[in-house]
C-alpha positions as CSV (number, residue, x, y, z in Angstrom):
1,X,0.0,0.0,0.0
2,X,1.3,3.5,-0.9
3,X,0.5,6.1,1.7
4,X,2.5,8.9,0.1
5,X,0.5,12.0,-0.8
6,X,-0.7,12.6,-4.4
7,X,1.4,15.7,-5.4
8,X,-0.5,15.9,-8.7
9,X,-3.5,17.1,-6.8
10,X,-3.1,20.7,-5.5
11,X,-5.0,23.1,-3.3
12,X,-5.2,26.1,-5.6
13,X,-6.2,29.6,-4.4
14,X,-7.9,31.7,-7.0
15,X,-7.4,35.4,-6.0
16,X,-10.1,37.3,-7.8
17,X,-12.5,34.4,-8.1
18,X,-15.7,35.0,-10.1
19,X,-19.2,33.4,-10.2
20,X,-19.6,34.7,-13.8
21,X,-19.1,31.7,-16.2
22,X,-17.8,34.1,-18.9
23,X,-14.8,35.2,-16.7
24,X,-11.5,33.5,-16.9
25,X,-11.3,33.1,-13.2
26,X,-14.5,31.1,-13.3
27,X,-13.2,29.0,-16.1
28,X,-10.0,28.3,-14.1
29,X,-12.2,27.2,-11.2
30,X,-14.1,24.7,-13.3
31,X,-10.9,23.4,-15.1
32,X,-9.1,23.0,-11.8
33,X,-12.0,21.1,-10.3
34,X,-12.3,18.9,-13.4
35,X,-8.6,18.1,-13.2
36,X,-8.9,16.9,-9.7
37,X,-7.4,19.9,-7.9
38,X,-9.1,21.6,-5.0
39,X,-10.0,25.2,-6.1
40,X,-10.1,27.7,-3.2
41,X,-12.0,30.8,-4.4
42,X,-10.9,34.1,-2.8
43,X,-13.1,37.2,-3.2
44,X,-14.2,39.7,-0.6
45,X,-17.8,40.0,-1.9
46,X,-18.8,36.6,-3.1
47,X,-20.5,33.8,-1.0
48,X,-19.9,30.9,-3.3
49,X,-18.6,29.8,-6.7
50,X,-19.9,26.6,-8.2
51,X,-21.3,25.5,-4.9
52,X,-17.9,26.0,-3.1
53,X,-17.7,28.6,-0.3
54,X,-15.6,31.6,-1.1
55,X,-13.1,33.0,1.4
56,X,-13.0,36.7,1.8
57,X,-9.2,36.8,1.9
58,X,-6.2,34.6,1.4
59,X,-5.5,34.6,5.1
60,X,-9.0,33.3,5.8
61,X,-8.4,30.4,3.4
62,X,-5.5,29.1,5.5
63,X,-2.7,26.9,4.5
64,X,-1.6,25.0,2.6
65,X,-1.8,26.9,-0.7
66,X,0.1,24.8,-3.3
67,X,-0.5,27.3,-6.0
68,X,-1.9,30.9,-6.0
69,X,-3.3,32.0,-9.3
70,X,-4.0,35.7,-9.7
71,X,-7.0,37.2,-11.5
72,X,-6.6,40.7,-10.1
73,X,-4.7,43.6,-11.5
74,X,-1.3,44.6,-10.2
75,X,-2.6,47.5,-8.0
76,X,-4.8,45.0,-6.1
77,X,-2.2,42.3,-5.9
78,X,0.6,44.6,-4.6
79,X,-1.9,45.9,-1.9
80,X,-2.1,42.3,-0.8
81,X,1.6,41.5,-1.0
82,X,2.1,41.0,2.8
83,X,-0.9,38.6,2.9
84,X,0.4,36.7,-0.1
85,X,3.9,36.4,1.3
86,X,2.5,35.3,4.7
87,X,0.5,32.6,3.0
88,X,3.7,31.0,1.6
89,X,2.2,29.6,-1.6
90,X,4.2,26.9,-3.3
91,X,4.1,29.1,-6.4
92,X,2.2,32.1,-7.8
93,X,0.8,32.4,-11.3
94,X,0.4,35.9,-12.8
95,X,-2.3,35.4,-15.4
96,X,-2.5,37.8,-18.4
97,X,-3.4,41.2,-17.1
98,X,-2.3,40.4,-13.5
99,X,1.4,41.0,-14.0
100,X,3.0,43.0,-11.2
101,X,6.8,43.6,-11.2
102,X,6.5,45.0,-7.7
103,X,4.8,41.8,-6.4
104,X,7.2,39.6,-8.3
105,X,10.1,41.4,-6.6
106,X,8.5,40.8,-3.2
107,X,8.0,37.1,-4.1
108,X,11.7,36.9,-5.1
109,X,12.7,38.4,-1.8
110,X,10.6,35.9,0.0
111,X,11.9,32.9,-2.0
112,X,8.4,32.2,-3.5
113,X,8.5,30.9,-7.1
114,X,6.3,32.7,-9.6
115,X,5.6,32.7,-13.3
116,X,3.7,34.8,-15.8
117,X,1.5,32.2,-17.5
118,X,-2.1,31.4,-18.2
119,X,-3.7,28.9,-15.8
120,X,-6.1,27.8,-18.5
121,X,-3.4,27.1,-20.9
122,X,-1.3,25.3,-18.3
123,X,-4.2,23.1,-17.4
124,X,-5.3,22.5,-21.0
125,X,-1.8,21.4,-22.1
126,X,-0.9,19.3,-19.0
127,X,1.7,21.7,-17.8
128,X,0.0,22.8,-14.6
């Protein structure tokens, strides 16, 4: 019997989650769930996404966060830099439009890996 954890299944925080099926953040939620990951939606004003409770902040979601995928603009994400660093995600994905050189620098200082990529493309091509 193998009791080792399944590292292919991640707990993925979606900062800027959306309950609108036309939004990329919502599509990422659905694709993550379909791929067997645990999506953790984060948004201060939503109650649920796809039947999953939404956390008002990254801090409220608690650890562990294997991947943090960003669907907020750079001004929002840099305002949350302390909270993001404190969460110690295994990696951060800056989706298109979410790029933030200032946050990337903070992540570098904290030793947190990050990449500018599209979560949907990573999932769709088996590179997540």
